[in-house]
Structures are given as C-alpha cells and as structure tokens.
N, C-alpha and C positions, 0 to 999 in steps of 0.2 A: 658411366655411373662415378660423378665426380664425388671427392669428400669436402665436407663441409663442416661449418661450425657455427654456431648460434651466437651473434653479437646484438648487445643491447647498448643505445647511445645514452639513454636517460634512465634513472632510477625509476622502477615500475613502469618503463615503456615497453614498446613491442620488442620482438625479437625478429631478427632477420637472419636470413641464412646468406653466408657468403664462402666462396670457394677458398680451399685452404692456399693452393697455388704452390706447392711444395714447402711451405714454411711451417716449422714445428712450433705448434702453439698447444696450450693447455686451458683448462678451465680457470679462469681469475685473471689472464694475462691481458694488458692492454694492447690494441692493435690500431694500425692506420690503415684506413679504406678509404675507397672513393664512392662515396654514398650519393644518393641523389640531390643532395644539398652543396656537395663538394667534399673536399677533403676533409676526414673528420675522425676523430679517436672514438673508440669503443671498447666495451669490455667483453670480454668471452664467457657467457654463461653456460652453453652447450657444448659437450666434448664433441671431439672429432668423431662425425659418422659418414656415412655413405647413403646418397639418395638413390632409391630404386627408380624413380621417374622426375625428370626435370621438365616442368611446364613453362618456364622463362628463362632468358639468359641470366646467370649467376655473376654477380661481380665479385672482383678476387681481393682477398687480403694483401696489401702493398708489403707491411712489414710489421715487426713489432715495435712499440713505442719505445722512443730513446729518451735520454736526458734533454735533449733539446725541444723534444714535441713536449714535454711536460713543462718546461719553462714557456715556450709558446703558448701553451693552454692556459696557465697562469696570467701571461700577458693580455690574451683575450677575455680573461674575466673582468680586468680591469676596464678595458675596452667597451665592454659590454655596459657596464654600469655609467660611463661616460655617455654612450650612445643614447642609453634610456633615458638620462636626464636631459640631454637637449633636445629629445623626442617630445618629452613631456612639455618641456618649454614652449615649443613651436605649436603644439596642439592646443594650449591655452591662449597663445598670441592671435592663432586662427580661428580660435572659438570653436573647434571641431567636438561634437557630442561622441566622443569615444573615451576609452579608458585603457593606458597601457597595462599590459602584464607583464612582459619580460622581453630580453632581447638577447638573441643568440649570434654568434661570430663564428664562422667556419675556421678550421686550423690554418687556413691560408690566406684569409683575409679577404677573401674574394668576394664574400657574400655577408651581408647584414640583414637578418631576419626580425622583425619587430612582431610581437603577437599583442593583440588588443582584444578587445569586447565591446559591442555598441549593440543597441536595440534593432537598428536597421541597417541599410546600405550607406556606405560614407564615402562621399568623394574626395579621397585623399590624394589626388594628382599632385597638388600645389606643395603638400607636406613631403612627398617623395623627393620633389626637386629640392625642397630645403636641406633634405639628409644627404642626398646624393652631392650637393656642392659643399657640404662640409666634409663627409667621409671620402669622397671620391671614388667610389666603389660601388657594386650594385645593391641596390635596396629593394626588398622584398617585404610587403604587409600581409600578415595572415591574421583573419579575423577567426576566433575560436568561441565556442559557446562557453555558458556560466560553470558546466561541469568541468570542461578542460581545463578552465580558469582556476578553479578550486584544486584540481591535480597539480597544476604548476606551483601555485603559491603555496597550497598546504593549509593547516590550522587544525583546531581541536575540535572534535565532535561533541554532540550532545552527552555521549557515554562518558566524555573525560579523556578519551584517547585520541591519539592523531588519526587524520582522516584516512579511510580505508584505500582511497584512491591514492594516498600519496605514499602508502605503505607497500602495499601488495596486489592492488587490482592493476591490470595491464589493459583491460578494456571496460566499455561500459554495457551493461546489459539494461535491456527496458523493464522498467518499474513501473507498475499499475498499482492503483487503489485497491484492485482485487486481492492482491497478495495481503494485504493489512486485514481485510474483512476475514479472509481464510484464517488468518491466526487470530481472530478475535481481540484485534488491538482497537485501542480508542481512536475513533477517526477524528483526531484532533490535527489539524494544518501544523500548527506550529510544533508538535512532537513527532510527526512523520517526516518533516522536511529537514534536509542538512543545511550544510553551510552554504551551498549553492543556491538554495531556494527550491530546489527539486526534491522528489522523494527520495529518502534515502536508499544506497544500495544495499544494506544491510537487511531490507525488508524480503529480498530475494533469497536470502542464504537457507533459510529453512522452508520457503515454500515448495522447492521440489521435493524435499524431504517427506512433507506433510502429505502431498498429493501421492507419492509412492506408498505410503502407508495406509492411505486411506483406501487406495485401489487394492492392496494386497489383502486388509483386513476384509473388503467386499468378497474378494475371490475365496478366500477360507471359508468366509460364512457360508457362501452359495455351494461349494462343495461339501461342507457338514450337512446343509439340508438335503442335498441330493443322495447322500450316503444315509441320512435316516431313514428317508423314503424308500430307498432301494436302487436299483441300476435305472438309469432312465438318461435322456438327451435334453440339454435346457436349449429350447428354439424361440425365436422372437414370438410375440403373441400377434402382431399385426401382420407379419408376413405368411404364418401357417394358417390353412383353411380351418384346422381343428386344434383343439386343446388336448395335451397329455392328460389324463387322468390317474391317479394312483390307486389301485384295488388294495384293500387292507389284508384281505384274505389270502388271494394267490399270490400277490406281489408282481404281476404283470400290469403292463400299461396298457389301459384301453382307451380308443379314440372314440371321444364323444363329440356330437356335432357342434359347431360352434354356436348356431341359432340356438339349440336347446340348452346350452351353457348359458348364454346370454338371457333366456327367459328365466333360468333359475335364478339368476342374480338379481335380475330385476324384481322378482318375486321376493327374494330374500330383503333387497333393500326397502320394498314397500312394506313388508311385514314390519322389518325392523323399525321403519319411520312411523307405521300404525301404534306400536309398541311406544315409542317415544312420545307421540302425540298423546296417547292416554293417558301415560305416567303424567306429562305436564298437564293436562286438563284435570286429573284428580289434584295434583300438587295446587292447581288454582284455585279449585273449589274449597279445597280444604283451608288455603289461605284466607279465601274470603270468608268462610264460617270464624276462623279464628278472629278477623278482624272486627265481625259482626258482634262477635261475645264480648271482645275488649270496648267497644263502644257501649253496648249496653250495662257493662259494669261501671264503666265512668258515668253514663247518665243516671243510674240508679240512685248514688249518693246524692247527685246535683238535685234530682227531682223530691229525694226527701228532705233536703234542706230548705228546698223552695216551700214545702208543703208546712213544715215547721215555722217558717217565718211569716207564711198566711196564717196560721191559726193563731200565732201570738198577737198578730196585728188585730184580729176578730175579738180576741179576748180583751186588748187594750181599749178597743172601741168601745164595747159593751161597759167597761169600768168605768169609761169617762161619761158615757150617757146615765148611768145610775147615779153619779155624783151631781151631775147636772140637775136631774130631777129632784133629787132630795134638796139642793139647794134652793130650787123652786119653791118648793113646798114650805121650807122654813120661812121664806120671804112673804109668802102669803099669810102665812100665820101671823107674822110680825106685825104686817099692815092691818090685820083684822083686830 
C-alpha cells in the first residue's frame, strides 16, 4: 500500500495521484514529476495518504521544485507565446479552418502541445512539418471542444462573475433542457447558453436538490396517508390481483375483488358523467331562454317605432288628400 499525494497541473484541473517515493512534501508545495506528457511541474493539493488498493502503476514524484525549475518555467511561458504566434501565422498562410486556443511546453522542452478548436477533422500534417522545422522538437496537436476552450481561455458569464469552469469546476457534467424545465425557467436560448454556446453548467447545481426534495415530500405525504387510514401496506395496483380497501369501523383491511372494484369505479364515472351532462344541458337551456328574452326585449321597441312611423305616414297622407280636395272645390266654384 503505497503513500501518495494528489497533484494538480492546471488551475481547476484534474487531480492525479503520484507516489511520494520517500520525499517529504506537504500541501501547497511545487514538485517535479514525470507525467504522460513529459517532465512537468505540479502543485500538491491533497495531503499524503495511503491507498488501500492500486488499480494501475503509479508514477513517482522526482523532487521538489527548485529555483532553476521556476526560472525554466518562466522561460517556457515566453516560448509558448512565440510558438502560438508562429502557429497562427502558418494557419493563416495555409488557410486551415481552425482556431488556436493555447500552447503548452513541457519543462524539459521535449514536447510542444498545441490546443485548437474546429468544426470537423483537419488535415494539419503540413502544419506540423512547419512547426517541427521551426522548433526542432516533437509537435503534438490536440483538438478540444468549445467547453474545454472556454475553460482554458476564461471569461465573464451572464451573471457578471468569472466562469465556473475557470474558477472551481474540475469536470463537465451533462446538462439538458429538462433541468431548466424542472426549475420553471424561461426557455430562452440566449439566457440559458453560456460563453461556449452550450447550456450553462449552473443549471445542474440545484437540479439534484430539487429532485431529492420532491421525492422526500412525496414519501412524507404517502406516510401521512397511511397513518390516517391505519396500518397497511402500499402495493402496486397493476401487479396485485386485488386492491386493499380500508374499513372505517373495524380498522382492518379487507380484500375486495378487482373486477368488483372496477365495476364500482365505472359506475361512479358514468353517474358522475351523467350528472355533469345534465348540468350542462340545464345550463344550455337556461342560456337559450335568456337569449330569446334578450332578443324579444330588443325587438319590442323596434316594432313600436315602426308602428309609430306607419301611423304618422297615414295621417300625413290623409291630410294631404283633404287639402287637395278643398283646392279642387275652390277652383270649380271660381270657374263657375
């Protein structure tokens, strides 16, 4: 059972176990280890502890970091910026549809790692030849996703704070739109998407807690119902051939046949449906009577107005005929 320590190479990166190898190290120390990429410098974030079981061979801590190692690390930072600028220049010259994210150089300068993003597969063999001819070392190109790119570059989220993946998240959990629906959030892509263009990781922070709370509340509610009815056992409705029915007097559970229970349920539904249909019919007839009364009330003054106009017209015609006859009699008398 070897003694190991947890070492992290990047901020918010994964923690790897390395065997102590008899070296006195403590939390917060910088150490030099032989990683998969080569000679690297890491930070001890987990105290020394013993592993009960070892699934694979562990690499060992070589030594604690010295002043020369820190100076070499600073020189590598300058070399990384130079390598990235040259790589971007060659990408533009060859017209490759890819975007450079960052460059990493191992402590012993035996490997240059270039991280980039692209929509599909890129044929960068000629680019690797240009970089190898320039820096005379091993070149490695790694394509990463948009979420990993945002974690490397960093940024400010819609909340106004630094990105969670850049601050404390060590890995990415799957996020779905169902998490936003369960929290009753507005389903707007602009508000739910992060800097990377994917659903924000913070949608999953309260999703698990909500699910646990709902399950707990449902369990408590079910227990309370059982306590009110008395002692009993909750069983599935489909699997059991009969349904438990509680008697109010004795408090004992009697088994009623499932067919009889279903018949009572169907009778209750039909009677309930008949009552609802009768209520709807009565409401419809009542509404029809009200509509007929409203139309009659509206037609009565209209008919009265038409009768008044008709009587006025008849009297006017009679008056006009009387005047005409009087004028004719006067004219006849004057002629005579």
